[in-house]
C-alpha positions in Angstrom: -15.2 74.4 49.7 -14.7 71.9 52.4 -16.9 70.7 54.6 -15.8 73.0 58.0 -15.7 75.8 56.1 -19.4 75.3 54.9 -19.8 75.5 58.9 -17.8 78.4 59.6 -19.8 81.0 57.4 -22.6 81.2 59.5 -19.8 82.2 62.8 -18.0 84.6 60.6 -21.3 86.2 59.8 -22.7 86.7 63.3 -19.1 87.7 64.5 -19.0 90.9 61.6 -22.4 92.2 63.1 -21.5 92.2 66.7 -17.9 93.5 66.4 -16.5 96.5 66.0 -14.4 97.6 62.7 -11.1 97.7 64.6 -12.3 93.9 65.7 -8.6 92.1 65.0 -8.3 89.9 62.5 -5.8 87.9 64.6 -8.3 86.9 67.3 -10.9 86.1 64.6 -9.1 83.2 62.5 -7.5 82.2 66.2 -11.1 81.8 67.1 -11.8 79.8 63.9 -8.9 77.4 64.3 -9.7 76.5 67.7 -13.6 75.4 66.7 -12.2 72.9 63.8 -9.6 71.9 66.0 -12.2 70.6 68.7 -14.7 69.5 66.2 -11.6 67.0 64.6 -10.8 66.1 68.1 -14.1 64.7 68.4 -14.5 63.0 65.2 -10.6 61.4 65.3 -11.7 60.3 69.7 -15.2 58.8 68.0 -13.6 56.6 65.0 -11.0 55.3 67.5 -13.4 54.5 70.3 -15.2 52.6 67.0 -12.2 50.8 66.1 -11.3 50.0 69.6 -15.2 48.5 70.2 -14.8 46.3 67.3 -11.5 45.0 68.3 -12.4 44.8 71.6 -15.0 42.5 70.5 -13.1 40.1 68.4 -13.2 41.0 64.9 -10.8 42.6 62.8 -11.8 44.4 59.3 -9.9 41.2 57.5 -12.4 39.0 59.3 -14.9 41.1 58.3 -14.5 40.1 54.4 -14.7 36.2 53.1 -13.4 33.8 56.0 -9.3 32.7 55.1 -9.2 28.7 55.3 -6.5 27.9 57.9 -3.0 27.2 56.0 -2.7 23.5 54.9 0.7 22.0 54.8 1.2 20.0 51.7 2.4 16.6 51.7 4.8 15.9 49.2 4.2 13.2 47.2 6.5 10.3 46.2 8.9 11.1 43.3 8.9 8.1 40.6 11.6 7.4 38.1 10.4 6.2 34.9 12.3 3.3 33.0 14.2 4.2 30.1 12.3 2.9 27.0 14.5 0.6 24.6 16.2 2.5 22.3 16.3 0.6 18.6 19.4 -0.1 17.4 19.7 1.9 14.2 19.8 -0.7 10.7 23.4 0.2 9.0 23.1 0.7 5.5 25.5 -0.3 2.8 28.0 2.4 2.3 27.9 3.4 -2.1 30.2 2.4 -4.1 30.4 4.7 -7.7 32.9 1.8 -9.4 30.1 -0.7 -9.1 27.6 -1.5 -11.7 24.2 -0.3 -11.3 22.0 -3.2 -10.3 24.0 -4.6 -6.9 24.6 -4.5 -3.5 25.6 -0.5 -2.4 25.9 0.7 -6.5 24.9 4.2 -7.0 21.5 5.4 -9.5 23.2 6.3 -12.6 26.2 4.5 -12.6 26.2 2.2 -15.7 25.1 -1.4 -15.7 26.6 -4.3 -16.7 25.4 -5.0 -20.0 24.2 -1.7 -22.3 20.7 -0.7 -21.6 18.3 -2.5 -24.4 15.7 0.7 -25.1 13.0 -1.0 -27.2 12.0 -2.5 -23.7 10.8 -1.2 -20.2 10.1 -3.1 -17.1 6.7 -1.9 -15.8 6.1 -2.2 -12.3 2.8 -1.3 -10.5 2.5 -1.8 -6.7 -0.9 -3.4 -4.9 0.1 -0.5 -2.2 2.8 2.3 -1.9 2.9 1.6 1.9 3.9 -1.6 3.5 4.9 -2.8 6.9 8.1 -3.4 8.1 9.2 -6.9 7.9 5.8 -7.8 5.0 6.1 -8.4 1.5 6.0 -5.7 -1.0 3.2 -6.4 -3.7 3.9 -5.8 -7.2 2.8 -6.8 -10.8 5.3 -6.4 -13.4 5.9 -7.2 -17.5 8.5 -7.1 -19.7 7.5 -5.8 -22.5 8.5 -3.2 -25.4 8.4 0.1 -24.9 5.3 1.9 -25.5 3.0 0.9 -28.7 5.7 -0.3 -30.6 5.6 -3.5 -32.7 8.5 -5.4 -34.1 9.6 -9.3 -33.9 11.8 -10.5 -31.3 12.6 -13.8 -29.4 14.7 -14.2 -26.0 15.3 -14.7 -23.0 15.0 -13.3 -19.6 15.5 -14.9 -16.2 13.1 -17.4 -15.2 12.6 -15.2 -11.8 11.8 -11.9 -13.8 13.2 -8.9 -13.3 15.6 -8.1 -10.4 14.6 -5.2 -8.0 16.4 -2.6 -6.2 15.6 -0.8 -3.6 17.3 2.5 -3.3 17.4 5.4 -0.6 19.6 8.5 -0.9 21.1 7.0 -4.5 22.6 4.0 -3.1 21.2 0.3 -3.6 20.3 -1.0 0.1 18.3 -4.0 -1.2 18.4 -6.6 -3.6 15.6 -8.8 -4.2 13.1 -10.5 -6.5 10.1 -12.7 -6.9 11.8 -16.2 -6.4 14.2 -15.3 -3.6 17.3 -15.8 -5.7 15.9 -19.8 -6.2 15.8 -20.3 -9.9 18.4 -18.6 -12.5 17.1 -20.2 -15.6 16.2 -18.5 -18.6 12.4 -17.8 -19.9 11.7 -17.8 -23.3 9.8 -14.6 -24.7 8.3 -13.4 -28.0 7.1 -10.1 -29.2 4.8 -11.5 -31.7 3.4 -14.9 -30.7 0.9 -15.7 -27.2 0.4 -18.9 -25.8 3.5 -20.5 -24.2 6.3 -17.9 -25.3 4.1 -14.8 -25.0 5.5 -11.7 -22.5 4.7 -13.1 -18.9 3.1 -10.9 -16.1 4.7 -11.2 -12.8 2.8 -11.1 -9.8 3.8 -11.5 -6.0 5.7 -10.2 -2.9 8.7 -9.1 -2.6 10.9 -9.6 0.8 12.6 -6.9 1.6 15.8 -7.0 3.8 19.1 -4.7 3.8 21.6 -6.2 1.5 25.4 -6.8 2.0 28.5 -5.6 0.0 30.9 -7.6 -0.7 33.9 -6.8 1.8 31.1 -4.9 4.3 29.0 -8.1 5.3 25.9 -6.4 7.1 23.2 -9.1 8.7 20.1 -9.3 6.6 17.7 -7.0 9.0 14.0 -5.8 7.5 14.0 -2.9 5.6 13.6 -0.4 8.9 11.0 2.3 8.3 11.5 5.2 6.2 10.7 6.6 2.2 12.4 4.5 -1.2 12.4 4.1 -4.3 12.0 0.7 -6.6 14.0 0.0 -9.6 12.9 -2.7 -11.8 16.2 -4.4 -13.9 16.2 -7.5 -16.0 19.0 -9.0 -17.5 17.7 -10.0 -21.2 19.1 -12.0 -24.3 17.9 -11.6 -27.6 17.9 -13.8 -30.4 16.6 -12.2 -33.3 13.4 -12.9 -35.3 13.8 -16.8 -35.0 11.5 -19.1 -34.0 10.2 -19.1 -30.3 8.8 -22.6 -30.0 12.0 -24.5 -31.4 14.0 -22.2 -28.9 11.4 -22.8 -26.3 12.5 -26.5 -27.0 16.0 -26.4 -27.7 17.1 -23.1 -25.2 20.4 -21.3 -26.7 23.5 -21.3 -25.6 24.3 -18.4 -22.4 26.6 -16.9 -24.9 24.8 -16.8 -27.9 22.6 -13.9 -28.6 23.2 -10.2 -27.6 23.2 -9.5 -23.8 21.4 -6.6 -22.4 19.5 -4.8 -19.5 15.8 -3.4 -19.5 15.1 -0.7 -16.6 11.8 0.4 -15.2 10.8 4.0 -14.1 11.8 3.9 -10.4 8.3 3.7 -7.8 8.1 5.4 -4.5 7.0 3.7 -1.6 6.9 3.8 2.2 7.8 1.4 5.1 6.2 1.7 8.3 6.4 0.4 11.7 8.5 -2.3 13.3 8.8 -5.8 12.0 7.2 -8.1 14.4 9.1 -11.1 13.7 6.5 -13.2 12.4 7.1 -16.4 10.2 5.6 -16.7 7.1 2.5 -18.5 7.1 2.9 -22.1 6.1 2.2 -23.5 2.9 1.4 -27.5 1.2 4.9 -28.8 -0.2 3.1 -30.7 -2.9 0.1 -30.2 -5.2 -1.9 -32.6 -6.6 -3.4 -31.4 -10.2 -6.9 -32.1 -11.5 -7.5 -33.4 -14.7 -10.1 -31.7 -16.2 -12.6 -32.9 -19.1 -14.0 -30.7 -21.9 -17.4 -31.7 -22.9 -18.1 -32.9 -26.4 -20.2 -31.4 -28.8 -23.8 -33.4 -28.5 -23.4 -34.7 -25.1 -24.4 -34.1 -21.7 -24.0 -31.1 -20.1 -20.9 -30.4 -18.2 -20.5 -31.1 -14.6 -18.9 -27.7 -12.8 -15.2 -28.4 -11.8 -13.0 -26.6 -10.2 -9.0 -27.5 -9.0 -9.3 -27.6 -5.3 -6.0 -25.8 -3.7 -4.8 -25.2 -7.2 -6.4 -22.6 -9.1 -10.1 -21.0 -8.7 -12.2 -18.9 -11.2 -15.1 -16.1 -10.2 -16.7 -14.3 -12.5 -19.8 -12.2 -12.9 -23.0 -14.8 -12.7 -25.2 -11.5 -14.7 -26.6 -12.9 -18.0 -25.2 -11.7 -21.4 -25.8 -11.8 -25.0 -23.6 -12.9 -28.4 -24.2 -13.1 -31.4 -21.7 -14.8 -34.6 -19.9 -11.9 -34.2 -19.2 -10.1 -31.1 -20.6 -10.8 -27.2 -21.0 -9.4 -23.6 -17.8 -9.2 -21.9 -17.6 -11.8 -19.5 -15.7 -10.3 -16.4 -13.8 -13.3 -15.0 -10.7 -13.7 -12.5 -8.3 -16.1 -11.8 -6.6 -16.8 -8.5 -4.0 -19.2 -7.6 -4.4 -21.2 -3.9 -1.4 -23.4 -4.7 1.7 -23.6 -2.6 4.4 -21.5 -3.8 4.5 -20.0 -7.7 3.5 -21.2 -10.7 4.3 -20.5 -14.5 0.8 -20.8 -16.5 -0.4 -19.9 -19.9 -4.2 -19.9 -20.9 -6.4 -18.2 -23.3 -8.6 -17.0 -20.6 -12.5 -17.9 -19.9 -14.4 -19.3 -22.6 -17.3 -21.2 -22.1 -19.7 -24.1 -23.3 -23.5 -23.6 -24.5 -26.3 -25.6 -23.4 -29.8 -26.3 -24.4 -32.4 -28.5 -23.2 -29.2 -30.2 -21.3 -27.3 -31.1 -24.4 -24.0 -29.3 -25.9 -24.6 -27.3 -28.7 -21.8 -24.7 -29.0 -19.5 -22.8 -27.8 -17.8 -19.5 -26.9 -14.6 -18.8 -28.0 -12.0 -16.0 -27.4 -11.7 -13.3 -29.4 -8.1 -13.0 -30.0 -4.6 -14.8 -30.8 -2.2 -13.2 -27.7 -3.7 -15.2 -24.7 -2.3 -14.9 -21.5 1.5 -15.8 -19.5 1.5 -15.3 -15.7 3.5 -16.3 -13.0 2.1 -15.7 -10.0 2.5 -16.5 -6.1 -0.3 -17.9 -3.8 -2.7 -16.1 -3.2 -2.2 -13.8 -6.5 -5.2 -13.0 -8.6 -5.3 -12.2 -12.0 -8.0 -11.1 -14.9 -8.8 -13.7 -17.2 -12.2 -12.2 -19.2 -12.9 -12.1 -22.3 -15.4 -10.8 -25.1 -17.4 -14.3 -26.1 -18.7 -14.3 -29.3 -20.4 -17.8 -30.3 -19.9 -20.7 -32.4 -20.9 -24.1 -33.6 -19.7 -27.2 -31.8 -17.2 -28.0 -34.2 -15.7 -24.6 -33.6 -15.6 -21.6 -35.3 -16.2 -22.4 -38.7 -19.6 -24.6 -37.7 -23.0 -22.5 -38.0 -23.7 -20.5 -34.8 -26.6 -21.6 -32.8 -29.9 -20.2 -33.3 -30.8 -17.4 -31.4 -32.7 -17.8 -28.2 -31.6 -18.5 -24.6 -28.8 -20.8 -23.4 -26.9 -22.0 -20.6 -23.5 -20.7 -20.8 -21.0 -22.8 -18.8 -17.9 -20.7 -18.2 -14.1 -22.8 -18.6 -11.0 -21.5 -18.1 -8.1 -24.4 -19.5 -4.6 -23.5 -18.2 -1.4 -25.1 -19.4 1.1 -25.2 -16.4 4.2 -25.0 -16.9 5.9 -25.3 -13.6 5.2 -25.2 -10.0 7.8 -24.1 -7.8 8.6 -24.3 -4.0 9.6 -21.9 -1.6 12.7 -23.8 -1.8 13.0 -23.6 -5.1 11.9 -26.8 -5.9 10.3 -28.1 -8.9 6.5 -29.7 -7.9 5.2 -31.0 -11.1 6.5 -33.2 -13.4 9.0 -31.2 -15.7 6.8 -31.8 -19.2 3.9 -29.8 -17.8 0.2 -30.2 -16.8 -2.8 -29.1 -18.0 -5.7 -27.9 -16.0 -9.2 -27.5 -17.1 -11.8 -25.3 -14.5 -15.9 -25.5 -15.1 -18.0 -22.8 -13.4 -21.5 -22.9 -12.5 -23.6 -21.6 -15.6 -25.3 -18.3 -16.4 -27.8 -17.5 -18.8 -27.0 -16.4 -22.2 -29.1 -14.7 -24.9 -27.6 -15.6 -28.6 -28.8 -13.0 -30.8 -29.2 -12.8 -34.7 
């Protein structure tokens, strides 16, 4: 029910009582409509009066709500044009050629090698890190060795610089490098059955990575750009059979002698990051003075620790050791080359001398007959630790020292075959040299 009808109901009742039954209905409705119109007109007039008063007072409905701040015209900011960043010129890679033998620039993975593959051997390569900054050397450790645990008598030669390394992307050889920067080419004699002097060499060093050029496709020797690559090792090898390795070493065979072959290694993935900074290699000495080491005399005074400053360093675990005539503690030792260029050396590893009351009374000796062959660049390290049983002062046939407490002076003797400068020049006499290092003493207990 509406608000107006509620008010009109009493009036209707009053009219019904006072009026005769013959009261015209039209008159009644007409009066009701007049009253409703009057009330409506009064309400409308009152509302208009309120609106007029508000407007006259200078206030609008919009101003009764939150005030609106005056419009602000923004000041246009100056437009700056960004300088275009320099765009690096893409490095051009050689185009693959399926007719080239695998091992040269532009050859394809899967192509035949120049000489048949000798599957009795393999090149084992490990990386010090699988990621290298562009323009920096990729550090590797490598050896040419019989496959698995195979044992057979074979003497042969391989290049002095060791394996050649092929950098491959999308199955194309895009860089060819080695540890000697291509400066060495004479043969290196090896034997699978002998050790000291003719054993299998461990190669350690850094590989320079530059894009190679195919004949007829000259390309600048740009540093290898950022990207993912694979490193393949390949070593030309000549085998001579079961001959005397020391005779072969003294009288190298003619290039045509023996059976030519190729030794391959499994691909090793690595990544180049960033951009080359163009920094020059740090300066290195151009000459070397080999220290002359002296082994102590049996029954003589305790040795004086001696190093080979600027050439070789020997570090080891200085904790107390024990030993007997049958076995002994393992002395964990590391040899570091700090001389110029690269060194090619042989060593049986760390040995030592026993001292009691200031007198040399015995020795510890290397338990084995193979030794180590290393070809290392400046800053390279090699593990030369040994298990050290004790023996008498005159060698392994002498009675061992009595049980008790002794001082062990660790020692390392290295036979230096050659020292090669970065330009390929020889830095020591052709007949080589010998260096002996003696370290600070370590406590050792001889057991029965």
